[in-house]
C-alpha positions as CSV (number, residue, x, y, z in Angstrom):
1,M,77.7,90.8,101.6
2,S,80.2,93.0,101.9
3,R,79.9,95.6,99.0
4,V,83.6,96.1,99.2
5,G,84.8,92.6,99.5
6,K,82.9,91.2,96.8
7,K,84.2,93.4,94.6
8,P,87.2,91.7,92.0
9,I,90.4,92.9,92.1
10,A,91.6,93.5,88.7
11,V,95.3,92.2,88.3
12,P,97.4,93.8,85.5
13,A,99.9,92.5,83.0
14,G,103.3,92.3,84.5
15,V,102.5,91.4,88.5
16,K,102.8,88.3,89.8
17,V,100.2,87.4,92.6
18,T,100.7,84.2,94.9
19,V,98.0,82.8,97.1
20,H,99.0,81.4,100.3
21,P,96.5,79.9,103.1
22,D,97.4,83.1,105.6
23,R,98.6,85.8,103.0
24,I,98.7,87.2,99.5
25,E,101.9,88.2,97.8
26,F,102.2,90.6,95.3
27,E,105.6,91.2,92.9
28,G,105.4,94.0,90.2
29,K,107.9,96.9,88.9
30,K,108.4,98.7,92.3
31,G,108.9,95.7,94.4
32,K,107.2,93.2,96.3
33,L,104.6,93.2,99.0
34,S,102.3,90.8,101.1
35,T,99.1,91.2,102.6
36,P,97.5,89.0,105.4
37,L,94.4,86.8,105.2
38,Q,92.4,86.5,108.5
39,P,90.7,83.6,109.0
40,G,87.5,82.6,107.2
41,I,88.5,84.6,104.2
42,T,89.9,83.0,101.4
43,A,91.4,84.3,97.9
44,A,91.5,82.6,94.8
45,L,92.6,83.8,91.3
46,E,90.2,83.7,88.5
47,G,91.5,84.6,85.3
48,S,92.8,88.3,85.6
49,S,91.0,89.0,88.7
50,L,91.4,88.3,92.5
51,V,88.3,87.2,94.5
52,L,88.1,87.2,98.0
53,S,85.7,85.0,99.9
54,R,84.6,84.5,103.4
55,A,83.1,81.2,104.9
56,D,79.9,82.3,106.7
57,D,78.2,85.7,107.5
58,S,79.4,86.9,111.0
59,K,79.8,90.2,111.8
60,T,83.8,89.2,112.0
61,S,83.5,88.0,108.8
62,R,81.8,90.5,107.2
63,A,84.2,93.2,108.3
64,N,87.4,91.1,107.7
65,H,85.9,90.3,103.9
66,G,86.2,94.0,103.1
67,L,89.1,94.7,105.1
68,G,91.2,91.9,103.2
69,R,90.0,93.3,99.9
70,A,91.1,96.8,100.8
71,L,94.6,95.8,101.7
72,A,95.4,93.6,99.0
73,H,93.8,96.4,96.8
74,N,96.7,98.9,98.4
75,A,99.3,96.0,97.9
76,L,98.4,96.0,94.4
77,V,98.3,99.6,93.5
78,G,101.8,100.0,95.7
79,V,104.0,97.4,93.4
80,T,102.5,99.1,90.1
81,E,102.1,102.6,90.8
82,G,103.4,103.3,94.3
83,Y,102.4,106.0,96.7
84,V,103.0,109.5,97.1
85,K,102.4,112.2,99.6
86,Q,103.8,116.0,99.6
87,L,104.4,117.9,102.4
88,E,104.6,121.7,102.4
89,I,106.6,123.5,105.4
90,V,105.3,127.1,106.0
91,G,107.3,129.8,108.3
92,V,110.1,131.9,108.6
93,G,113.6,130.1,108.2
94,Y,111.6,126.8,108.3
95,K,113.3,124.3,105.6
96,A,114.3,120.8,105.0
97,K,117.4,119.3,103.4
98,L,118.7,115.5,103.0
99,D,122.0,114.2,103.8
100,K,122.8,110.7,103.4
101,G,119.7,108.6,104.5
102,K,119.0,111.4,107.1
103,L,116.5,114.2,106.8
104,E,117.3,117.5,108.4
105,I,114.2,119.9,109.3
106,S,114.8,123.4,110.9
107,L,111.3,124.1,112.4
108,G,112.1,127.2,114.5
109,Y,113.3,125.2,117.5
110,S,117.0,125.8,119.2
111,R,118.7,122.8,117.0
112,P,117.9,121.2,113.7
113,I,115.3,117.9,113.9
114,V,117.1,114.9,112.1
115,Y,114.4,112.1,111.2
116,D,116.1,109.0,110.4
117,I,114.2,107.7,106.8
118,P,113.3,104.1,107.3
119,A,113.8,101.4,104.8
120,G,111.4,101.4,101.7
121,I,110.6,105.1,101.7
122,E,112.4,107.7,99.4
123,I,112.2,111.3,100.7
124,T,113.0,114.3,98.2
125,A,113.1,117.8,98.8
126,E,112.1,119.6,95.7
127,K,112.3,123.2,97.1
128,P,113.8,123.9,100.9
129,T,110.1,124.0,101.9
130,L,108.5,121.3,99.7
131,L,108.8,117.4,100.8
132,T,107.8,114.5,98.7
133,V,107.6,111.2,100.4
134,K,107.3,108.3,98.1
135,G,107.1,104.2,98.6
136,I,105.4,101.1,97.9
137,D,103.5,100.7,101.1
138,R,100.5,103.1,101.6
139,Q,100.5,102.5,105.6
140,K,104.3,103.2,105.8
141,V,104.0,106.1,103.5
142,G,101.1,107.8,105.8
143,Q,102.8,107.2,108.7
144,V,106.3,108.7,107.7
145,A,104.3,111.5,106.3
146,D,102.2,112.2,109.4
147,D,105.6,111.4,111.6
148,I,107.5,114.7,110.0
149,K,104.1,116.5,110.0
150,S,103.7,116.1,113.9
151,L,107.0,117.8,114.6
152,R,105.6,121.1,113.5
153,I,101.7,120.9,113.4
154,P,100.4,124.1,111.9
155,D,99.5,126.5,114.3
156,P,96.0,127.8,114.0
157,Y,96.7,131.5,114.6
158,K,99.7,132.5,112.1
159,Q,99.4,129.0,109.7
160,K,102.9,128.3,110.3
161,G,104.2,124.3,110.3
162,V,104.4,121.5,108.5
163,R,100.9,120.6,106.3
164,Y,100.1,118.3,103.2
165,L,100.1,120.0,100.0
166,G,97.0,121.6,99.5
167,E,95.4,121.1,103.1
168,R,92.9,123.9,104.2
169,L,93.7,125.1,107.5
170,I,91.1,127.5,109.2
171,K,92.7,130.5,110.7
172,K,91.7,131.7,114.3
173,E,91.0,135.4,114.8
174,R,93.1,136.6,117.9
175,K,91.5,136.9,121.3
176,A,89.2,139.7,121.7
177,G,90.3,141.5,125.1
178,V,94.0,141.7,123.5
179,T,95.1,145.1,122.7
180,G,98.0,146.6,120.6
181,A,100.0,144.1,118.4
């Protein structure tokens, strides 16, 4: 049996869970999310815990069992606590500012980049060089943070660019045949 799939999910007080044949809906203080149930996977609410089970032991059913449980747990954490990713901008003159639902980032290009903030995501600029991405959907928060990071991936030589807070980069040495500088 799937080790991830067989673990029950504890549902805290204040969270409403509705089980449908094809999806599970979660409603909490932060908002409302829905996760799909793959074919052959069923969900049941037993007391204050959510239990997922599968119909057979085929390879796809075993994989979907763990996937369904992980998606349900992520949605439950999202509606209760939410998800946060922090990005730091490193480089001379690199900065970001918020303006009416848009993020304007200066990353050394000829013009600043304007990034439209998607619905359900909140971005705050605590400092001009520190961004915080918040939301209830784990996948969406991670995707937005990665989109912002991909605007200027950190350079391995000078370490300039956008990176996750606390991300350790490996600095490369300059080329051996280069003289001067």
